[in-house]
Residue, then its C-alpha position, 0 to 999 in steps of 0.5 A: m566938742y570933746q577938745k573944747i571940754k578938755r581945754i576948759l578942764a585943763l585951764a580950770a585945773v591950772l587956775i585952781i592949782a595956781a590959786l592954791y599955791l598963791a594962798v600958801v605963799i600969802l599965808a607963809l608970808t603972814g606967818g599963819s599957824k596953819t601954813r604947813e597944813l595948807l602947803a600939804a593940802a596944796i601939794a596933795a591937790t597938785v597930784v589929786l586934781p590932775v588924776l581926777l580930771y584924767i579919770y573924768m576925761w577917760l569916763f567921758r570918752v568911754f561913755g560918750k562913744k557908746d552914746a554916739e554909737d547908739h545914736d548912729e545905730a538908731k538912724 
């Protein structure tokens, strides 16, 4: 189950990052006034999103093991 969630989150992160870069390219080609700010946001999201997903998976692993161990002890 953990591997399936991990794959889904990784795919979601890749799709979000790709969408951010696609939006920046489209806005750059149209010459929007906020292109620099959107590029900075896309670069920040490229760093922040994987870090947040790593923290989420780490917390899931830490708290998931506790729940599984508690459930096994109850039997």
